[in-house]
Every structure is written in C-alpha cells, then in structure tokens.
N, CA, C and O atoms as a MOPAC input file, in Angstrom:
PM7 MOZYME 1SCF
protein

 N     65.64800 1    92.57900 1   139.64700 1
 C     65.29100 1    93.61000 1   140.61700 1
 C     64.48000 1    92.94700 1   141.72000 1
 O     63.56200 1    92.16700 1   141.46800 1
 N     64.84600 1    93.28200 1   142.94000 1
 C     64.15400 1    92.68400 1   144.07600 1
 C     62.80800 1    93.37800 1   144.30000 1
 O     62.48400 1    94.36000 1   143.63200 1
 N     62.03700 1    92.85700 1   145.24100 1
 C     60.75300 1    93.48100 1   145.57300 1
 C     60.95600 1    94.88200 1   146.12600 1
 O     60.09500 1    95.74600 1   145.95900 1
 N     62.08400 1    95.11300 1   146.78100 1
 C     62.37100 1    96.43900 1   147.33700 1
 C     63.02800 1    97.35300 1   146.29600 1
 O     63.39200 1    98.49200 1   146.59000 1
 N     63.17000 1    96.83000 1   145.07700 1
 C     63.77900 1    97.58500 1   143.96400 1
 C     65.22000 1    97.98500 1   144.25600 1
 O     65.67500 1    99.04400 1   143.82500 1
 N     65.94600 1    97.12400 1   144.99900 1
 C     67.37200 1    97.37000 1   145.23000 1
 C     68.12700 1    97.04100 1   143.94600 1
 O     67.88500 1    96.01400 1   143.31200 1
 N     69.03500 1    97.91900 1   143.58000 1
 C     69.80700 1    97.71200 1   142.35900 1
 C     71.29100 1    97.67200 1   142.70100 1
 O     71.76800 1    98.41900 1   143.55500 1
 N     71.99600 1    96.80400 1   142.02900 1
 C     73.44200 1    96.73300 1   142.19700 1
 C     74.07400 1    97.65600 1   141.16400 1
 O     73.72400 1    97.61100 1   139.98500 1
 N     75.01100 1    98.49600 1   141.61300 1
 C     75.66900 1    99.42000 1   140.69600 1
 C     76.52500 1    98.63900 1   139.70000 1
 O     77.27300 1    97.73800 1   140.07900 1
 N     76.40500 1    98.99200 1   138.44600 1
 C     77.16400 1    98.34400 1   137.37700 1
 C     78.55500 1    98.95500 1   137.32900 1
 O     78.70800 1   100.17300 1   137.42200 1
 N     79.58000 1    98.10000 1   137.18200 1
 C     80.95600 1    98.58300 1   137.05200 1
 C     81.42300 1    98.33700 1   135.62800 1
 O     81.28700 1    97.23000 1   135.10600 1
 N     81.96800 1    99.35900 1   135.00500 1
 C     82.51000 1    99.24000 1   133.66000 1
 C     84.02600 1    99.17500 1   133.77400 1
 O     84.67000 1   100.16200 1   134.12800 1
 N     84.59000 1    98.01800 1   133.47600 1
 C     86.02400 1    97.81000 1   133.58700 1
 C     86.64500 1    97.73200 1   132.19200 1
 O     85.99400 1    97.26900 1   131.25600 1
 N     87.89000 1    98.17500 1   132.04100 1
 C     88.53400 1    98.09000 1   130.73200 1
 C     88.81200 1    96.64000 1   130.34600 1
 O     89.03600 1    95.78000 1   131.19800 1
 N     88.79100 1    96.39900 1   129.05800 1
 C     89.04300 1    95.06200 1   128.51700 1
 C     90.55500 1    94.87600 1   128.38100 1
 O     91.10600 1    95.03300 1   127.29100 1
 N     91.22800 1    94.54000 1   129.49500 1
 C     92.68000 1    94.41100 1   129.49700 1
 C     93.11600 1    93.06600 1   128.93700 1
 O     92.54300 1    92.02400 1   129.25600 1
 N     94.13500 1    93.11200 1   128.10200 1
 C     94.70300 1    91.92000 1   127.49600 1
 C     96.21600 1    91.96800 1   127.65700 1
 O     96.80600 1    93.04800 1   127.69600 1
 N     96.84100 1    90.80400 1   127.75000 1
 C     98.30200 1    90.73800 1   127.75000 1
 C     98.73200 1    90.58900 1   126.29500 1
 O     98.34300 1    89.64100 1   125.61300 1
 N     99.54000 1    91.54300 1   125.82900 1
 C     99.97900 1    91.52700 1   124.43800 1
 C    101.49400 1    91.62100 1   124.38200 1
 O    102.12400 1    92.24700 1   125.23500 1
 N    102.06000 1    91.00000 1   123.38300 1
 C    103.49200 1    91.07000 1   123.14300 1
 C    103.69500 1    91.88500 1   121.87300 1
 O    103.36700 1    91.42900 1   120.77700 1
 N    104.23800 1    93.09500 1   122.02400 1
 C    104.42900 1    93.99700 1   120.89200 1
 C    105.91200 1    94.11500 1   120.57900 1
 O    106.74800 1    94.09700 1   121.48200 1
 N    106.23100 1    94.23400 1   119.30400 1
 C    107.62300 1    94.29300 1   118.86800 1
 C    108.03900 1    95.74400 1   118.67300 1
 O    107.37100 1    96.51000 1   117.97900 1
 N    109.15800 1    96.10700 1   119.29900 1
 C    109.76700 1    97.41200 1   119.08200 1
 C    110.79600 1    97.25400 1   117.97300 1
 O    111.81000 1    96.57700 1   118.14600 1
 N    110.52900 1    97.88600 1   116.82500 1
 C    111.43800 1    97.74200 1   115.68200 1
 C    112.76000 1    98.45600 1   115.94100 1
 O    113.80700 1    97.99900 1   115.48200 1
 N    112.72700 1    99.55300 1   116.65800 1
 C    113.95200 1   100.30200 1   116.95200 1
 C    114.86800 1    99.52300 1   117.88000 1
 O    116.07500 1    99.44300 1   117.64900 1
 N    114.28800 1    98.94400 1   118.94200 1
 C    115.08900 1    98.20400 1   119.91200 1
 C    115.35100 1    96.77000 1   119.46100 1
 O    116.28300 1    96.12300 1   119.94000 1
 N    114.52900 1    96.27900 1   118.54300 1
 C    114.69400 1    94.91300 1   118.06100 1
 C    114.33200 1    93.86800 1   119.09400 1
 O    114.92700 1    92.79100 1   119.12500 1
 N    113.36400 1    94.17300 1   119.93700 1
 C    112.95000 1    93.21500 1   120.96600 1
 C    111.44300 1    93.25300 1   121.14400 1
 O    110.77200 1    94.20300 1   120.73900 1
 N    110.93100 1    92.20300 1   121.75600 1
 C    109.50800 1    92.08000 1   122.02600 1
 C    109.22200 1    92.53500 1   123.45000 1
 O    109.97400 1    92.22300 1   124.37300 1
 N    108.12800 1    93.27700 1   123.62400 1
 C    107.76900 1    93.81800 1   124.93100 1
 C    106.37900 1    93.31200 1   125.29900 1
 O    105.41700 1    93.51800 1   124.56000 1
 N    106.28500 1    92.64400 1   126.45600 1
 C    104.98200 1    92.17300 1   126.94200 1
 C    104.37200 1    93.24000 1   127.83800 1
 O    105.04900 1    93.80200 1   128.69900 1
 N    103.08400 1    93.51600 1   127.63000 1
 C    102.41000 1    94.52400 1   128.45000 1
 C    100.92300 1    94.23300 1   128.51400 1
 O    100.36300 1    93.53800 1   127.66600 1
 N    100.30100 1    94.78500 1   129.54800 1
 C     98.84800 1    94.70200 1   129.68200 1
 C     98.26900 1    96.00200 1   129.15500 1
 O     98.59600 1    97.08100 1   129.64800 1
 N     97.41300 1    95.89800 1   128.15800 1
 C     96.76800 1    97.08700 1   127.64300 1
 C     95.37300 1    96.74000 1   127.16700 1
 O     95.08300 1    95.58900 1   126.83900 1
 N     94.51300 1    97.74300 1   127.13200 1
 C     93.13600 1    97.50400 1   126.72500 1
 C     93.08500 1    97.36300 1   125.20500 1
 O     94.00900 1    97.77400 1   124.50400 1
 N     92.01600 1    96.78700 1   124.71500 1
 C     91.89300 1    96.52600 1   123.28600 1
 C     91.86000 1    97.82500 1   122.49500 1
 O     92.32300 1    97.86400 1   121.35500 1
 N     91.32100 1    98.88800 1   123.08200 1
 C     91.29700 1   100.17700 1   122.39700 1
 C     92.71700 1   100.69400 1   122.19700 1
 O     93.03300 1   101.23100 1   121.13600 1
 N     93.57300 1   100.53900 1   123.19600 1
 C     94.97000 1   100.96000 1   123.07300 1
 C     95.69100 1   100.10500 1   122.03800 1
 O     96.53900 1   100.60800 1   121.30100 1
 N     95.36400 1    98.82700 1   121.97600 1
 C     95.97300 1    97.93800 1   120.98700 1
 C     95.60900 1    98.38900 1   119.57200 1
 O     96.44800 1    98.36700 1   118.67200 1
 N     94.36200 1    98.79500 1   119.38600 1
 C     93.92600 1    99.32200 1   118.08400 1
 C     94.66100 1   100.61500 1   117.74800 1
 O     95.02000 1   100.84900 1   116.59400 1
 N     94.88500 1   101.45500 1   118.76000 1
 C     95.59000 1   102.71700 1   118.54400 1
 C     97.03500 1   102.46800 1   118.14100 1
 O     97.56200 1   103.14900 1   117.26200 1
 N     97.68500 1   101.48800 1   118.78300 1
 C     99.06500 1   101.14000 1   118.43200 1
 C     99.12300 1   100.70200 1   116.97200 1
 O    100.01600 1   101.12300 1   116.23600 1
 N     98.18800 1    99.86600 1   116.54700 1
 C     98.14700 1    99.41700 1   115.15400 1
 C     97.91000 1   100.59800 1   114.21200 1
 O     98.50900 1   100.67000 1   113.13900 1
 N     97.03900 1   101.52000 1   114.61300 1
 C     96.70500 1   102.68100 1   113.78200 1
 C     97.90900 1   103.60500 1   113.59700 1
 O     98.11800 1   104.15000 1   112.51400 1
 N     98.69600 1   103.77700 1   114.65800 1
 C     99.86700 1   104.66200 1   114.60300 1
 C    101.00200 1   104.04900 1   113.79600 1
 O    101.89300 1   104.76900 1   113.34500 1
 N    100.98900 1   102.73300 1   113.60400 1
 C    102.02200 1   102.09700 1   112.80200 1
 C    103.02500 1   101.30100 1   113.60100 1
 O    104.08500 1   100.95400 1   113.08100 1
 N    102.72500 1   101.00400 1   114.84000 1
 C    103.62200 1   100.18400 1   115.64800 1
 C    103.86200 1   100.78600 1   117.01400 1
 O    103.44300 1   101.90800 1   117.30300 1
 N    104.54500 1   100.02000 1   117.85200 1
 C    104.77400 1   100.42300 1   119.24100 1
 C    105.64100 1   101.67100 1   119.33400 1
 O    105.33200 1   102.58100 1   120.10400 1
 N    106.72100 1   101.72600 1   118.55800 1
 C    107.63300 1   102.87000 1   118.64000 1
 C    106.93100 1   104.17400 1   118.25600 1
 O    107.06600 1   105.18400 1   118.94600 1
 N    106.18900 1   104.14600 1   117.16300 1
 C    105.47600 1   105.34000 1   116.71100 1
 C    104.42300 1   105.76000 1   117.73400 1
 O    104.22400 1   106.95000 1   117.97900 1
 N    103.75100 1   104.77100 1   118.32800 1
 C    102.74200 1   105.07600 1   119.34500 1
 C    103.37300 1   105.75700 1   120.55200 1
 O    102.85700 1   106.76300 1   121.03800 1
 N    104.48600 1   105.21400 1   121.03900 1
 C    105.14100 1   105.78400 1   122.21700 1
 C    105.63700 1   107.19700 1   121.95000 1
 O    105.45700 1   108.08600 1   122.78300 1
 N    106.26000 1   107.41300 1   120.79500 1
 C    106.81800 1   108.72500 1   120.49000 1
 C    105.73200 1   109.76300 1   120.23500 1
 O    105.96400 1   110.96000 1   120.40300 1
 N    104.54800 1   109.31000 1   119.83000 1
 C    103.45900 1   110.23000 1   119.50500 1
 C    102.53800 1   110.49300 1   120.69400 1
 O    101.67500 1   111.36700 1   120.61900 1
 N    102.70600 1   109.75000 1   121.79300 1
 C    101.83100 1   109.86900 1   122.95800 1
 C    102.50900 1   110.68600 1   124.04600 1
 O    103.70200 1   110.52200 1   124.29800 1
 N    101.74900 1   111.56500 1   124.69300 1
 C    102.28800 1   112.39200 1   125.76800 1
 C    102.58600 1   111.53100 1   126.99100 1
 O    101.90400 1   110.53900 1   127.24700 1
 N    103.62200 1   111.92700 1   127.74700 1
 C    104.04200 1   111.16400 1   128.92700 1
 C    102.94100 1   111.07400 1   129.97700 1
 O    102.88900 1   110.10500 1   130.73500 1
 N    102.06900 1   112.06500 1   130.03200 1
 C    100.98000 1   112.07300 1   131.01900 1
 C    100.06800 1   110.86600 1   130.82200 1
 O     99.49700 1   110.34700 1   131.78200 1
 N     99.93700 1   110.42600 1   129.57900 1
 C     99.03200 1   109.31800 1   129.26200 1
 C     99.70800 1   107.95200 1   129.28900 1
 O     99.07200 1   106.94400 1   128.98000 1
 N    100.99100 1   107.90300 1   129.65500 1
 C    101.72500 1   106.64300 1   129.68500 1
 C    102.05900 1   106.24300 1   131.11500 1
 O    102.19200 1   107.09500 1   131.99400 1
 N    102.19100 1   104.94400 1   131.33900 1
 C    102.61500 1   104.44600 1   132.64700 1
 C    104.11900 1   104.68600 1   132.79700 1
 O    104.81200 1   104.86700 1   131.79500 1
 N    104.63100 1   104.69000 1   134.02100 1
 C    106.08000 1   104.88600 1   134.21800 1
 C    106.93100 1   103.87800 1   133.44100 1
 O    108.00200 1   104.22100 1   132.94200 1
 N    106.45300 1   102.64300 1   133.34100 1
 C    107.18400 1   101.61800 1   132.58600 1
 C    107.25800 1   101.98800 1   131.10100 1
 O    108.29700 1   101.81300 1   130.46400 1
 N    106.15200 1   102.50000 1   130.55600 1
 C    106.12900 1   102.87900 1   129.14700 1
 C    106.96200 1   104.13500 1   128.88900 1
 O    107.52300 1   104.29400 1   127.80500 1
 N    107.04600 1   105.02800 1   129.87800 1
 C    107.88800 1   106.22300 1   129.73900 1
 C    109.35300 1   105.81100 1   129.65800 1
 O    110.11300 1   106.36800 1   128.86600 1
 N    109.75500 1   104.83200 1   130.47700 1
 C    111.13200 1   104.32900 1   130.41400 1
 C    111.41700 1   103.70200 1   129.04700 1
 O    112.49100 1   103.90100 1   128.47700 1
 N    110.44900 1   102.94600 1   128.52700 1
 C    110.60700 1   102.33100 1   127.21000 1
 C    110.70300 1   103.40800 1   126.12700 1
 O    111.48500 1   103.27800 1   125.18500 1
 N    109.91400 1   104.45700 1   126.26200 1
 C    109.93600 1   105.56700 1   125.30800 1
 C    111.31200 1   106.23400 1   125.28100 1
 O    111.81600 1   106.58100 1   124.21300 1
 N    111.91800 1   106.41300 1   126.45900 1
 C    113.25500 1   107.01400 1   126.53800 1
 C    114.29100 1   106.11300 1   125.87100 1
 O    115.19500 1   106.60000 1   125.19200 1
 N    114.16000 1   104.78600 1   126.06600 1
 C    115.08200 1   103.84400 1   125.42300 1
 C    114.95700 1   103.90700 1   123.90000 1
 O    115.95900 1   103.83300 1   123.18700 1
 N    113.72600 1   104.04300 1   123.40500 1
 C    113.49300 1   104.12100 1   121.96000 1
 C    114.11100 1   105.40100 1   121.41300 1
 O    114.77400 1   105.37700 1   120.37700 1
 N    113.89600 1   106.52200 1   122.10500 1
 C    114.47700 1   107.80300 1   121.66600 1
 C    116.00100 1   107.72500 1   121.61600 1
 O    116.62600 1   108.19300 1   120.66500 1
 N    116.59200 1   107.12400 1   122.65800 1
 C    118.04600 1   107.00800 1   122.73700 1
 C    118.57800 1   106.13800 1   121.59800 1
 O    119.60200 1   106.45900 1   120.99600 1
 N    117.88300 1   105.03700 1   121.30400 1
 C    118.30700 1   104.13800 1   120.23100 1
 C    118.18100 1   104.81800 1   118.86800 1
 O    119.02000 1   104.60900 1   117.99200 1
 N    117.13600 1   105.62900 1   118.68400 1
 C    116.96800 1   106.33900 1   117.41500 1
 C    118.03800 1   107.40900 1   117.24300 1
 O    118.51800 1   107.63500 1   116.13200 1
 N    118.41400 1   108.07200 1   118.34000 1
 C    119.44700 1   109.10600 1   118.26900 1
 C    120.80800 1   108.49100 1   117.94800 1
 O    121.61900 1   109.09700 1   117.24900 1
 N    121.05300 1   107.29100 1   118.46000 1
 C    122.33200 1   106.61900 1   118.22500 1
 C    122.43400 1   106.08900 1   116.79600 1
 O    123.53100 1   105.97500 1   116.24800 1
 N    121.30000 1   105.77000 1   116.19900 1
 C    121.30600 1   105.18300 1   114.84300 1
 C    121.46800 1   106.22800 1   113.75400 1
 O    121.49200 1   105.88900 1   112.57100 1

C-alpha cells in the first residue's frame, strides 16, 4: 500500500487448463480449455459424454453444444 493508500483492484480469473478428454460414444479424443472445477465435474458425472448430456445448453459453449449434438446422434444410431 502506498502512502496515499492507493490500492490495485484484485482480479479473480478462472484456472483454465488445456485438457484432452475422451468421448466414449464417438470414440475420439477432444481437446478443450476448461477450468479445473469443470474438469472435476466431468470426472464426477462419469465422463465427457455424460457431462455434456446432463448439462443445459445455456451453460455450454457453442463448440460444446455441437459436440453434444454429435454425441446424441451417435447414441441414437447405436
């Protein structure tokens, strides 16, 4: 703190990591940037496919919504 008591505003940024997650339905690996909390949630749900199907579209990025549609289509075909 300076003599004038000027303070710099603290910024809280998400802990983003690049992760490669396997889609069991599609049989391929998907690289994405996600925070560690989301990575824990994916593990808790039982994998990427279960996480995508259980998450509302409002909470997903457009790229993840497209992946979710591909997973649904592959499950319907199987």
